[in-house]
Each structure stands twice: as structure tokens, then as C-alpha cells.
C-alpha positions in Angstrom: 38.1 -12.4 33.4 35.9 -14.7 31.3 33.7 -17.1 33.2 35.0 -20.6 33.2 32.8 -23.0 31.3 32.3 -26.6 32.4 33.5 -29.0 29.8 30.7 -30.9 28.2 30.5 -34.6 29.1 30.0 -36.3 25.8 29.0 -39.6 27.3 26.4 -38.0 29.5 25.0 -36.0 26.6 24.8 -39.2 24.5 23.1 -41.0 27.3 20.5 -38.3 27.7 19.8 -38.3 24.0 19.5 -42.1 24.0 17.0 -41.9 26.9 14.9 -39.4 25.0 15.1 -41.6 21.9 13.8 -44.6 23.8 11.0 -42.5 25.5 9.9 -41.1 22.1 9.8 -44.6 20.6 7.7 -45.7 23.6 5.2 -42.9 23.0 5.1 -43.7 19.3 4.1 -47.3 20.2 1.5 -46.1 22.7 0.0 -43.8 20.1 -0.1 -46.4 17.4 -0.7 -49.7 19.3 -1.7 -48.7 22.8 0.2 -49.3 26.0 -0.3 -53.1 25.6 2.0 -52.9 22.6 5.0 -51.6 24.7 7.7 -54.1 25.4 11.4 -53.6 25.5 11.7 -55.5 22.2 9.0 -53.3 20.4 10.6 -50.1 21.8 14.1 -51.2 20.6 12.7 -52.0 17.2 10.9 -48.6 17.0 14.1 -46.8 18.1 16.4 -48.8 15.9 18.5 -50.0 18.8 19.1 -53.3 20.6 16.8 -54.6 23.2 19.7 -54.8 25.7 20.2 -51.0 25.3 16.6 -50.3 26.3 17.1 -52.6 29.3 20.3 -50.7 30.2 18.4 -47.4 30.4 15.1 -48.8 31.7 15.5 -52.0 33.7 11.8 -52.8 33.9 8.7 -52.2 31.8 7.3 -50.0 34.6 10.5 -47.9 34.4 9.9 -47.4 30.7 6.2 -46.6 31.1 6.8 -44.2 34.0 9.5 -42.3 31.9 7.1 -42.1 28.9 4.2 -40.8 31.1 6.5 -38.4 32.9 7.6 -36.9 29.6 4.0 -36.2 28.7 2.9 -34.9 32.1 5.9 -32.7 32.4 4.8 -30.8 29.4 1.3 -30.4 30.8 2.8 -29.3 34.1 4.9 -26.6 32.4 1.9 -25.3 30.5 -0.4 -25.3 33.6 2.3 -23.5 35.6 2.4 -20.8 33.0 -1.4 -20.5 33.1 -1.3 -20.1 36.9 1.5 -17.6 36.9 0.6 -15.4 33.9 -3.0 -15.7 32.8 -5.7 -13.2 33.7 -8.2 -16.1 33.2 -6.4 -19.4 33.9 -9.7 -21.3 33.5 -9.9 -20.0 29.9 -6.3 -21.1 29.4 -7.2 -24.6 30.8 -10.2 -24.7 28.5 -7.9 -24.1 25.5 -5.5 -26.7 26.7 -8.3 -29.3 27.0 -9.7 -28.3 23.6 -6.3 -29.0 22.0 -7.1 -32.7 22.6 -9.4 -32.5 19.6 -6.7 -31.0 17.4 -2.9 -30.6 17.5 -2.6 -32.1 21.0 -4.6 -35.2 20.3 -1.8 -37.6 20.1 -0.1 -36.4 23.3 -3.5 -36.4 25.1 -4.3 -39.9 23.9 -0.9 -41.2 25.1 -1.3 -39.5 28.5 -4.9 -40.8 28.9 -3.9 -44.3 28.0 -0.9 -44.4 30.3 -2.8 -42.7 33.1 -5.6 -45.3 32.8 -3.0 -48.0 32.9 -2.0 -46.6 36.3 -5.1 -48.2 37.8 -3.4 -51.6 37.2 0.2 -50.6 37.5 0.9 -48.8 40.8 4.3 -47.5 39.7 2.5 -45.2 37.3 0.1 -43.7 39.8 2.3 -40.9 41.2 3.0 -39.6 37.8 -0.6 -40.1 36.6 -1.8 -37.9 39.4 0.2 -34.9 38.2 -2.4 -33.7 35.7 -5.1 -33.9 38.4 -2.9 -32.1 41.0 -2.0 -29.4 38.6 -5.6 -28.8 37.6 -6.5 -28.7 41.3 -3.8 -26.1 41.9 -5.1 -24.0 39.0 -8.7 -24.2 40.3 -7.6 -23.1 43.8 -6.5 -19.8 42.2 -10.2 -19.2 41.6 -11.9 -20.7 44.7 -11.2 -21.9 48.2 -14.2 -24.4 48.0 -12.7 -27.9 48.0 -15.9 -29.3 46.4 -15.6 -26.8 43.5 -11.9 -27.7 43.1 -12.8 -31.4 43.0 -15.5 -30.7 40.4 -13.2 -28.8 38.1 -10.7 -31.7 38.3 -13.3 -34.3 37.5 -14.8 -32.1 34.7 -11.4 -31.6 33.2 -10.8 -35.4 33.2 -14.2 -36.1 31.8 -14.0 -33.4 29.1 -10.6 -34.7 28.0 -12.0 -38.2 27.7 -15.1 -37.0 25.8 -13.0 -35.0 23.4 -10.8 -38.0 22.6 -13.9 -40.1 21.9 -15.6 -37.5 19.7 -14.7 -36.8 16.1 -15.5 -33.1 16.1 -13.8 -29.9 17.1 -13.8 -28.9 20.8 -15.1 -25.4 21.7 -12.9 -23.8 24.3 -15.6 -21.2 25.1 -18.1 -24.0 25.9 -15.4 -25.8 28.0 -14.7 -22.5 29.8 -18.4 -22.1 30.5 -18.7 -25.6 31.9 -15.6 -25.2 34.1 -16.8 -21.7 35.2 -20.2 -23.1 36.3 -18.4 -25.7 38.5 -16.5 -22.9 40.2 -19.9 -21.2 41.1 
């Protein structure tokens, strides 16, 4: 007997696609103009839809910003989880992830950094903004039980990401690995 397949709900699928479209438009604005450029109107224009449609999916600006930050942090969470679960040297994997901020991951890292910094002023963003730090702490705890060393790795990771985004040069994953390793003791 063939397994029964659930029918695809076309409306739900279209709704999910629309949400993704709006989130991607929001991230495009953050990358181009910064978080201060995000309004329902600018997102609608970027996505090629009506403002009322953005309001239907995201009632407030905080809802929109939280969804955009979540989409970025979810990707980092997946990658860090893979490092924790499969890497012989998860700190080296983290170093490579941080170094990507100088190259192919720059735009994503820049959007995440800007939205995370905005969380200092917009409390709705704080729980999502903490994901990166929480994930890095979990990864560091695979290497040490020392809470001070874990805190140092988290702070260094944040600082290294910020420094890489400010510099106009390649990031060296081996150097980053060395700095993080020294924090672990």
C-alpha cells in the first residue's frame, strides 16, 4: 500500500513564500541602507508589493526586524550546530565562520551585526540577538568547563567579527583560531 501523501495547501505555501520575500527585502535594505532604512513602505517597494501586504504578514516594525534577524541567526545556528556535532576541532570551524565575514559572508554578517546592535535599543530583538552568543558559548563549552574561558571566547568572537567588518583586508582563520585557542587556555 502506498503511503498517503498530504495534499499541499497552496495558500499556505504562497503565504510562506511571501513571508520569505518580505524578509529578504528587509535584509536587502539593511545591507544597503542600514536598519534605519527599514519601514513597511521601503520593504514593500523593495519586494514589489503593497505596504498593506507587509503589514498583513508583519504587523509592527519590530515583527519585521525580528523576522529578518531570525533568518540570519537561524543560519548561523545551523552552522554552529554542525560544528558542535561533527567537527574534530569546532574552534577551527568557528574561526573559519568568523573569517567568512571578510569574504562571502560579509553581507550576512553585516546585517546580523547591525540588527543585533539595534537590539540594545529595541528589546523585541534581544532574544534573537542573543542566539549567536548562546551558540558560541555552547560551542566553547565543548572545549572547557571554565565559565570565564567560555565568556572570553564569546566576547572575542563578537569583537573579531566587528573588527573584520571594519577592516578592508582578508581575515586569517588560523590567526583567529590561535586567538580563540589562547582564550580557552
